[in-house]
N, C-alpha and C positions, 0 to 999 in steps of 0.2 A: 544674343536675340535682337531681331529687327523690330521696329516701331509698325505699326499697323499700315501706315502708307507706304513705307518702304517694302514692308511685305507685299501687299497689293501690286505694287509696281513690278518687284521681280517676278511673281506670278504670272502676270501680264506679258513681261518679255519673254519668260520661258515657254509660256503656252503659245505665242506667236511664233518664236523661232521654232518651236516643235512642229508647227503647222507649214511655215513656209521656208526655214532653212535658210533665211535672209537676215543681215542684221536688222534689229529694230531700233526706229528712230523715237524721238521723245514725243513728236506731233502724233505719231501713231498709238501711242499708250496714252496720252491726253485724252484721245478721243475714244478710248476703251470704255465699256461700260464698268461702273463702278469705281472709277479713279476720281473723277470730279475735281480735278487741280490744273492749273494751266501748263501750257509746254514749257515754259522756263523753270516751273517747279519739278515738273518731272525730269527735266533736264539735270537739273542741280541735285536730285535725289538720284538718278542713274550714276552721276559722277562720284555721290559718295559709295553706292552700292559698289562701284568700280574699284574705288580705293580699298574698300574691304574685302575685295576678292570674291564678291559674287557675280560680276559682270565683267567683261572684258571687251576692249573696242579694236577689232582687228586692224582698222585704218583709222586714220585720223579723221576724215571726212565722214566714217561711217557709223551706223548704229552699232547697238551693243548685242553682244551675245552671253548667255550663260557660261559660266566656268562650271567646273565639277562640283565646285562648294557651292555654287547657285542652285544647280540641279538636286544635290543633297538636301539642301534647306527647303527646297520645292516637295520633294518626295517625303520630308520628315514632317511638315509643317503645313504645307499650302493644297499639296494633292489631297483630293477627295479620297479617304483610304478605303480601299476595296469597293470601290464603286460597283455597282452593279452592271455586268453586260446587258446589252439590249436583248430583248426577246427572241429576236431572230438568231443571234449567237447562241443563247442559250438553248435553243430549239436544236439547231446545228449539232451543238455538243452533244446534247442528249441523243438525238438520231445516231450519230456516228456510235457511241459506245452501245446502243441498242441493238445495232446490225453488226458489231465486232465480235466475232467468232472466229474458231480456227487457230493457228499456230500463234502463240504469244510474240515472237520475233515479227510476225507480219503486223499484228495490232499496234505494237510500240513504234514500227517503221512508219504506219499510217497516222499514229497520233503526231509524229513529229512535222509530217505534211500537213496535219489540220493546224497546228499550233502557228506553222509559217502562213498558211492562207488567212488565218484570223488576224494576225497581228503585223504582217509584211517584215517579220524579222526572222533570223535563222532560230530554228527551233533545236533543244537538246533533250531527249528523252533518256534516262538511264533507268533501265528495267532491273527487277529483283535478281540476287545471283541465284544459277540454278542449283548451286550445291545445299541450298538453305530449304529447296523445296520437296515435298514429298513426293517418293517415286510411286508411279502407277504400273510401270512395267518395264521389262528390259529382256534385250535378246542379243545373241550373239549370231551375225550371218554371215557364212563364208562368202568371199568375193572370188579368191582363187585359191591356188594350191598353198600360197604362202600368206595370204593376207585375209583378215575379216574385218567387219565393221561392228562395233558395240553400239546399241540404238536404246537409248533410256527415255522414256516418256514420263514427263513430271506433272505433277497435279496443277502447276500454274499454266500449263499449256505449251511449255517448251519441250521441245524433242531435241535432245542432244546426241549427236553421234560422232564417233571417232575410229580410226582405223587402228588395228592392232597386227604385229606380224604374227605369223604361224610357222612352225615347224613343218616340213613336208612331210613328217610322219604323222601329223595330228590327222585323225579320222574324222568323217562326218559325224560318227555315233559320239565321239568324244565332244564335237562342237555342239551338237544337240543336247546331250547330257549337260553340259556346262551351262547352255543357255536356259535350260528348265532350272538347274540349280540355283543359277544367278537370279532369273525373276522370283524364284519363291524366296529366297532370303533378302531381297532388297525390297519388296512389295511393302509399303507402306512407311518403310524408312526414309532417311535421306542421304545425299551422297556424303555429306561431311561426316556423317556417323554410322556409313553402311558397315556391316560386318558380315563375312561369307564364312560360315563354318565350312570344316572340311568334308568333303563329301566321301572322303576313303580313296579317292582315285586322283594319282599325282597329276596326271596329264590334265584332268577336269579342274583340279584345285587351282593349277598355273593359270588355265585360260581364264578362271574367274577373277584370279588376284590381276593379271594383266588387264581386264576388263574393266575392273573397277579403277585402278589406277588411271586408264586413259580418259574414263568418264569424269573423273574427279578433276583431271589437269584442264578439259575443256569447259566444264562446269564452272570452274573458279573464275573464268573470265567476266568481266563487265558486258553486259547488254546495253550498248550504247548507241544511239541514232541521233544523226544531226541532219536536218533538213533544212532547205532554203539558204545554204552558202551564197549562191549565185543572188539572191534578194538581198541580202544584208550587203553584198558587196556593191550593188548599186547607190548604197547611202554614200559611198564616199567619192570624192573627187579625186583624190591623190592616188596615183599607181601604187606607190609604196605601200601606203597603208591598205589598199586593197591586197595587196601581195601578202602582207603579213597576215591580214585577218584570215584569207584563205588557207594559206599555209599552217595556220595555227589549228582551225577547225578540223583539219586531215588528222591531226594527231590526237587519236582518241583518249590515249592516257592523260594527254593535257586537259582535255574536254571534260573528263569524268573528274580528275582531280579538282579542277576549278568549281565544278558544282557541287561537288563534295563539300569542299573547304567553305564555300559560302554558307551551305546549310548548316553545317557543322558551327559555324561562327554564330548563327541564330539570325542570320541576314536574310531578306527576300530581296534586297536589292543591292548590288554592287555597282558603283559609277567609277568609270574611268579607271585609274590606276588602284581603286579600292580592292580589285580582286587579286592584285598582284602578278599578273600576267603582262609583261612589258608589250608585246606584238599586238594585244587587244587594248592597249590603254586609251584608244579613240573610242572603245565601246562600253557598254554597260549591261549587265546581266540581271536579269528578273528570274527568280526561281522559288520552286514550292516543292516540299516533300511530298512523296507518295507514301500514305500511311494506311495500313490493314491492320485491323484489330490491336490499336496501338503500337504497330511495329513499323518502322521506317523501312520499306522495302525498295525506294527508288526516288528519283526526282525527275521533274520536268522544268523547263526553263526557256527564254528566249534570250538571245543576244541581238544587240543592235547597235546604233549609232547612240552616243550618249544624250542625242536629242530625240530619243525614242518617246513614245506618248506611254508615259509611266502609269497613269491610271489605268488606261485600256490593258496594256501588258499584264499589270499585276492583277486585276478582275480575271483576266482571260486565264493566265496560268494558274490561279486558284480553282477556277471551274474545272478546268481539264484535269488538273492533279486530284480533285476531289472525285470527279467521274471515273478517272482510271483506277484510283484505288478501290472504290466500290467494285468497279469490272473485275479486278484481281481477286479481291475477297470472296466473289462469286465462284471463281476457279475457272 
């Protein structure tokens, strides 16, 4: 633990570096509100903080910048926990979800854009798996002599559709009969637990089995939306870092695993290499679970440089996750 003076100086350095992205000098910190000591004293304390791993000096004549350890201490001990976002942001989030209607996929995509606008970081939104949602309706629609599409409408607003192959001998009557049988059997169930009893017609039953298998396959995928990748890229000067960050954000499996792992570890902030994804070692991630009726159905988060504005990111992610959970609960 740091004494009060070192903690105050570290806090001032972190906040100044977040604001300016420039190494912070002792004279600037000495003039900051609440420090109350000379520049020489600040310089000595900053040297101690550097020795203890909280600060680093990129160049001999430069000021100091926070290390990942310094950011961690700031987040855990110095940042105002869950500070309230200003009224304009609260109103913007409220207006967004009040107007959010239509397909779930579109709302989740727009939510990622909202987070990017509010935080100037990349945003990640992981929606609920479709296989756990209640089925409102199902239909099989012929597309050609040898192909049909299975359409399943879910209670969370998702519309799943998947192609199935048809034997040329399958008649329109068989498709229509299978479609009606499927809709009746699946209504109120979930894709994970769906059971379709025999209709007594082998061709109809085969169509229903193929339809359920196809719907389950597409519904098992995570709904993940990443917005603002170009925004976060602008935070880095090194071309190689930008390349690594953009390449990693394109890999949905990595992004979902990253967010899920942080939430499962009970963390709300992972700084630098704490999240375990080496190409994103220059980044921090702030996440919050989306909870509906006590069940964790998804997650929202932002990813940005380690010098991100943590209090703002924490507060914004919290309010967006809470409002998204409320919206999902409304159906």
